[in-house]
Steps between C-alpha positions, in 0.01 A plus 500: 500500500263615227299283263649684203849384602382140476337575166826651371685188615263256329497708180881510497510120537265462205669751267862437612580859403488813718391740225217277370381429854496872578305577182237237583470633857469857364798631698850611413782247510676682788174497699459125453864432590467718809185317609679164473799635697268635769338159529844339534587747774174436683543122486875510561591272208618531139217413262640586155845411370672829416678568171491713185164344415247267661675172591229324699410458866708381791392170665345708779335719237340198331332406828382858553367497143284194578350680799445814293302303241289333767438831675388677182276204408345505849443875474329457162281228652410734784394768250292245308334382821412859582361551150274195547368655819392791279306245289710558186825307447779719360866458413665308216464132417837388361463185290773306320397254228689259280482611132250236383247614760526873423215495243254369761611712798227749412242242610634549853585869490168591338304329776730660756431847363126432498507415871767747615483809281757691708762227472778558246666204331852431372541196272849378405606219263762298692655154520399268783840554662458878493144479633615295799794732566286812491240342727774416750627859475147642546515656153191307384172411669400198289634299207338298221714203403541124456433309820700185429818642647665374819627851571143607583517320833439765765282718274122521520380324184153541347434281192297676229498277192690237301620619162493249215737534205354538151636532147415848368445505124352715227192369324553372147802276573539123474374479859146613419252250643754348740354424846844448654867475405788307654825653624670315213274673245551838668878460487495480120325836460686834476462633853521833676567446871603703801874531564686214665567684830127533571326246722217445253750402229675257735166330564430470126852375424462230768181378330678470166786311667256255656363439152862446384477764228672832426271795421554706186533842668553773241411807712553566872358795691442614857152636420176301493355768273778430249409130508149582389619746235741248343231234482248741352726677250816288443354154433650357819356291782543527875442307823314711756305457826126485441456792741644727229201420280314752713706770332551361149231549236449136406173569323680720249688247289689340791459166674644306794540123493559284811838326505520139623608364733359789702745739665366718782640711782341656808494881527422689818539802721790505748577736786699507821359264762509706817272682742375762514422490129461839333141594401607536137624140489181382673296687237702350212453147635128556546454632146693205354259263675200671340599434139470156341793530261511127429148495356571810293814361338367148452205643306736599219612140445143401419459810284264673737511831678347594831551825688695495826273432797564458871503158660176571683 
């Protein structure tokens, strides 16, 4: 049994297509198919359901697939451990982040690069469900997501900050001089919000329901950058986490006003909770502990700005 056979198997499970899996693995389709058949012969079981095209795995194949993922993850951990013995950590940190945290991921990846220059990084924008699935399938090392989710039981959870929701507005509107606005007042404004299938939007909608009002949503988007653009250039308003103020240029004709009653949610780093833990995951956890994200984001509410510093 060769490691590449296991890699072919895991890639096939992810792509669900022989030709695409072969292209990703840099081999011909016949070579990949032959490698899978050889593995079936060696193990004495059918792994893939046969047909004109890929139809999935047999029940026995699904169990073999789980072992293949664990084996490849363990091998990658072994390589990382060896790289640490050479002083420099190498490999790829694979991080999944919910869309509203994507603008601040660089605060983590930048510090990671400063401490581990040979470490590559892959950052993907994913839903919480997809982050958890890919962690379980060893396709991610860590995830950045909401922590108030019962499905996180069994994961290692590292709280990083609590995001507070603000009303994003352009200067020169009727809200100039306002120290805070209510959810009722916000609902009467023309709003640009994230799309209804996104977790952030469900949180915001729940706040409006608690206030017993219906928001006036005129634009929906799946991009936080589009939220900012519509507020800045289309005379709209938006409800955003205060962590996004790190990215937005509030001092250039934009402002953020606290919404009352306060709505906040905990954000943190999640990873598989098992031993041995890969050196890359250990490094990511350590770097997250060094950065006081809460102080950085809270500074924007009071109108101040302080550079990121470590907790010590």
